[in-house]
C-alpha positions, -999 to 999 in steps of 0.1 A, spaced: -198 501 -555 -173 478 -571 -154 450 -553 -159 436 -519 -155 462 -491 -156 455 -454 -191 462 -439 -178 492 -419 -166 509 -451 -199 502 -468 -218 516 -439 -197 548 -439 -201 553 -476 -239 548 -473 -240 572 -444 -221 599 -464 -244 596 -494 -275 595 -472 -266 631 -461 -281 641 -494 -315 625 -487 -344 649 -488 -354 637 -453 -320 646 -439 -317 681 -455 -351 694 -442 -353 722 -468 -373 707 -496 -343 697 -516 -323 665 -518 -323 630 -532 -354 609 -527 -336 576 -523 -304 556 -531 -301 520 -540 -268 503 -532 -254 473 -551 -220 456 -550 -225 436 -582 -211 455 -612 -231 433 -635 -264 450 -623 -254 482 -640 -249 515 -621 -254 552 -621 -225 559 -598 -195 537 -596 -173 540 -565 -139 524 -569 -108 521 -547 -77 534 -564 -42 524 -558 -10 545 -557 -14 574 -581 17 577 -604 9 613 -614 27 635 -588 -3 659 -591 -24 633 -574 1 622 -548 -19 638 -520 -53 633 -535 -75 611 -513 -104 610 -538 -117 625 -571 -149 623 -590 -162 628 -625 -182 660 -623 -218 662 -634 -232 690 -654 -261 713 -648 -280 729 -677 -304 758 -673 -330 773 -697 -351 799 -679 -365 782 -648 -360 747 -663 -329 729 -653 -314 694 -655 -286 675 -639 -265 649 -657 -249 630 -628 -212 623 -630 -210 585 -628 -176 578 -612 -159 584 -579 -124 571 -569 -113 568 -533 -76 564 -527 -71 532 -508 -40 545 -492 -60 571 -473 -90 549 -468 -69 521 -451 -38 540 -439 -13 524 -463 22 535 -476 27 561 -449 -7 578 -453 -28 584 -421 -60 564 -422 -91 585 -426 -115 585 -396 -151 578 -402 -160 615 -401 -132 623 -426 -144 596 -450 -179 609 -448 -166 644 -456 -146 630 -486 -175 610 -500 -200 639 -495 -176 664 -511 -170 641 -541 -207 633 -546 -213 671 -548 -189 671 -578 -209 641 -592 -240 663 -590 -222 692 -609 -211 713 -579 -176 727 -579 -152 740 -553 -166 769 -533 -131 784 -532 -126 780 -569 -116 816 -573 -90 814 -546 -76 783 -562 -74 800 -596 -97 774 -611 -114 783 -644 -148 800 -640 -163 777 -667 -145 745 -676 -145 738 -713 -161 704 -709 -188 718 -687 -182 693 -659 -183 705 -624 -187 741 -636 -219 750 -617 -214 779 -594 -224 775 -558 -245 803 -545 -224 835 -538 -191 820 -551 -186 845 -579 -176 869 -594 -138 864 -598 -117 892 -585 -136 900 -554 -117 908 -523 -131 877 -507 -124 847 -528 -141 822 -505 -175 835 -495 -184 803 -476 -155 789 -455 -179 764 -439 -188 748 -472 -180 712 -476 -172 720 -513 -141 739 -504 -109 720 -515 -100 715 -479 -80 683 -482 -84 648 -469 -84 652 -432 -114 674 -427 -142 661 -404 -178 663 -416 -201 683 -394 -229 694 -417 -235 712 -450 -233 750 -447 -266 769 -453 -253 779 -488 -244 743 -496 -280 734 -488 -293 761 -511 -271 748 -539 -283 712 -532 -319 723 -532 -314 741 -565 -297 711 -581 -323 686 -569 -355 704 -566 -365 740 -567 -355 764 -595 -368 793 -575 -337 791 -553 -314 793 -583 -281 809 -571 -272 833 -598 
């Protein structure tokens, strides 16, 4: 994390990322541990920044975005290249310039959602949103279990997924069962591969 954040914001960001810990998922998947540093000189694998006002109108109502990771598969072998950047819009984080301040539960949702993109997961409702099936640069293109093919009558097979592009003001309750399968696949067990 870059810059000096108030302790409450740091605690909430850690709580959101810790949702991905193996001990919290209880399904054999997940991250073993996280190390948190606020000193950018130490080097980092994931940089979380606070962004200011976005001048691109496309991002006017964006509360956060992340650099997507990528997932490669060859048979039962797989690898994840973690996206190394997340930006949280300070206007939503702190309630500036007419934006409503995110609650703790909403911030946890935003951080957990964006970290999924960092891990290479994309929006569950990608078909409904007319997003490309496979992005040319390969980032964020990994399909979450049961979120394809395009053209089905039901373009969002998992409305409870935290990877839906639901917007900023969604409260975190838990990962959906299909989210947990996707996280398990990405982090641990190729036998659960969702394709």
